C-alpha positions in Angstrom: -34.8 150.0 220.3 -32.3 151.6 222.1 -30.0 154.1 220.2 -26.8 155.6 221.1 -25.9 159.6 220.9 -22.9 160.0 219.2 -22.4 163.7 219.6 -24.4 166.0 221.7 -24.0 169.6 219.8 -24.0 173.3 220.6 -23.3 176.2 218.3 -23.2 180.3 218.6 -24.6 182.6 215.7 -22.0 183.7 212.8 -22.8 185.4 209.6 -23.9 183.6 206.7 -23.7 184.6 203.3 -26.3 187.6 202.9 -25.2 188.8 206.4 -27.9 186.8 207.8 -26.8 185.5 211.4 -28.0 181.7 212.2 -26.2 179.0 214.8 -27.0 176.3 212.0 -23.4 175.4 212.2 -22.8 173.7 215.6 -20.0 171.4 217.3 -20.0 168.4 219.6 -19.5 169.5 223.1 -17.1 167.5 225.6 -18.6 165.6 228.6 -21.8 165.9 230.5 -23.9 168.6 229.2 -26.9 170.0 230.6 -30.1 169.2 228.6 -33.0 172.0 230.0 -36.3 173.6 229.2 -34.1 175.8 226.7 -32.4 173.0 225.1 -28.7 172.2 225.5 -26.9 174.5 227.3 -24.3 176.5 225.5 -26.7 176.6 222.3 -27.8 179.8 220.7 -31.4 179.7 219.0 -31.3 183.1 217.0 -34.5 182.6 214.8 -37.2 181.2 217.4 -39.7 181.4 214.5 -38.7 178.3 212.8 -36.5 176.7 216.4 -36.6 177.3 219.8 -37.6 176.8 223.3 -40.2 175.5 225.0 -41.4 173.4 222.2 -38.6 173.0 219.7 -35.6 173.1 222.7 -33.9 170.4 221.3 -33.3 169.4 217.4 -32.7 166.3 216.2 -31.7 165.6 212.3 -31.1 161.6 211.6 -27.7 161.3 211.0 -28.3 158.8 208.4 -29.5 161.6 206.1 -26.3 162.8 205.5 -25.2 160.4 203.0 -28.4 161.9 201.0 -27.2 165.4 201.5 -24.0 164.9 200.0 -25.3 163.0 197.4 -27.4 166.0 196.5 -25.1 168.8 197.4 -21.5 167.8 197.1 -18.8 167.2 199.7 -18.5 170.6 201.7 -16.8 171.8 204.9 -20.4 172.9 205.9 -21.7 169.1 205.9 -18.6 167.8 207.7 -19.8 166.6 210.7 -21.9 166.1 213.6 -24.1 169.4 214.1 -23.6 170.4 210.3 -27.6 170.4 209.9 -28.1 172.3 213.0 -28.8 169.2 215.1 -28.4 169.2 218.7 -28.6 165.2 218.6 -26.4 163.2 216.1 -27.9 159.6 215.8 -27.8 156.9 213.4 -30.8 154.5 213.4 -34.0 157.0 213.7 -35.8 158.4 211.0 -39.2 160.3 210.7 -41.4 157.4 209.7 -40.3 155.6 213.1 -41.2 158.4 215.4 -44.4 159.8 216.1 -45.5 163.0 217.9 -45.8 162.9 221.8 -42.9 159.9 221.4 -41.2 160.2 225.0 -37.0 159.2 225.1 -34.6 159.2 227.8 -31.8 161.2 227.3 -29.1 160.6 230.1 -31.0 161.6 232.8 -33.1 164.1 230.7 -36.6 163.0 229.6 -37.4 164.6 225.8 -40.6 164.8 224.0 -41.3 164.7 220.3 -43.1 167.8 219.3 -43.3 168.7 215.6 -41.3 168.1 212.6 -38.6 170.6 211.5 -39.7 173.2 208.9 -36.8 173.6 206.1 -35.9 177.1 205.6 -34.0 179.3 203.5 -30.9 179.1 206.3 -30.2 175.5 205.2 -29.6 177.1 201.5 -27.4 179.5 202.9 -25.2 177.2 205.1 -24.9 174.7 202.4 -24.3 177.1 199.6 -26.8 175.4 197.0 -30.1 176.1 196.2 -33.0 173.7 195.6 -32.1 171.9 199.1 -35.6 173.0 200.8 -37.5 171.9 198.1 -35.6 168.5 197.9 -36.2 168.0 201.8 -39.6 168.7 201.5 -40.2 165.9 198.7 -38.4 163.4 200.5 -39.6 164.4 204.2 -36.1 163.9 205.7 -37.2 166.9 207.7 -35.8 166.2 211.1 -37.4 166.3 214.6 -37.7 168.8 217.6 -37.9 168.1 221.4 -39.6 169.7 224.5 -37.6 169.0 228.0 -40.0 167.2 229.9 -37.3 166.8 232.7 -34.4 168.3 232.7 -31.3 166.4 233.1 -27.3 165.9 232.4 -26.5 163.5 229.1 -22.9 163.3 227.0 -21.9 161.5 224.0 -22.0 157.7 224.2 -25.5 157.7 226.2 -28.3 156.0 225.0 -31.6 157.4 223.9 -34.3 155.3 224.8 -38.1 155.3 224.1 -39.9 155.2 227.1 -43.2 156.4 226.4 -45.4 156.1 223.0 -47.4 159.4 221.7 -49.7 159.7 219.0 -49.1 156.1 217.0 -50.9 157.2 214.1 -49.0 160.3 213.7 -45.2 159.9 212.4 -43.0 162.8 212.3 -43.1 162.3 208.1 -46.9 162.2 208.2 -47.2 165.5 209.9 -44.3 166.8 207.9 -46.0 166.5 204.7 -49.6 167.2 206.1 -48.6 170.6 206.9 -45.5 171.7 204.7 -45.7 169.8 201.5 -48.0 171.8 199.6 -51.7 171.1 197.7 -54.9 170.9 199.7 -54.7 168.6 202.3 -57.5 166.8 204.2 -59.2 169.4 207.0 -60.1 166.4 209.0 -56.6 165.4 209.4 -55.2 169.0 209.8 -57.5 169.4 212.8 -57.1 165.7 214.0 -53.3 166.7 214.1 -53.9 170.5 215.8 -55.7 168.4 218.6 -53.0 165.9 219.8 -52.3 166.9 223.5 -48.3 166.9 222.7 -48.1 168.6 219.3 -46.1 172.3 219.4 -48.1 175.5 219.4 -45.6 176.4 216.2 -47.1 173.2 214.5 -50.8 174.6 215.0 -49.8 177.8 214.4 -48.6 176.8 211.0 -51.8 174.8 210.4 -54.0 177.8 211.0 -51.9 179.8 208.9 -51.1 177.5 205.9 -54.5 175.9 206.1 -56.9 178.1 207.1 -60.6 177.0 206.9 -62.7 177.5 204.1 
């Protein structure tokens, strides 16, 4: 399954309503772009509690989710094009039930590895100007995913995103997301299994320990 990266995006911090600084609004970049351990060259990561290198260096929010989002919040300038959900990679044909923790992909000359789902936060609602978006993302599992950079390289719009190595086949991004972030009382054995995956991010393990402490 080879996918086409339609845009590689980066952004700089700006003020959102409530005076919060965020680089969630990103724009497509022209020409070859360096993909390194800190992510896409020129991209700013303001709040590393929810994103940031090394484990969360590159973000992909599936482009097919945009139609669902527009049905949810309506047409608005902050959801007008690639990078509007803070993603670095704008790609159709990929989603959270088909990608697993630890899957590796070739992107141009770089190699990137899925490390965890994205945890939605209030920044998304400030950016889109609509309450309830975080709840809808949690309920639907349309969360997006983060990658670490295994091998730096160059990539540009039009390049393929090619799977080259499977990770934990039982642990899709959506399964991990719902287990950790959907609420309720998840199975302790499943939490420990997820936390012990060799390619899972340290941030997700931290959230497992924080949100679901052992009894």
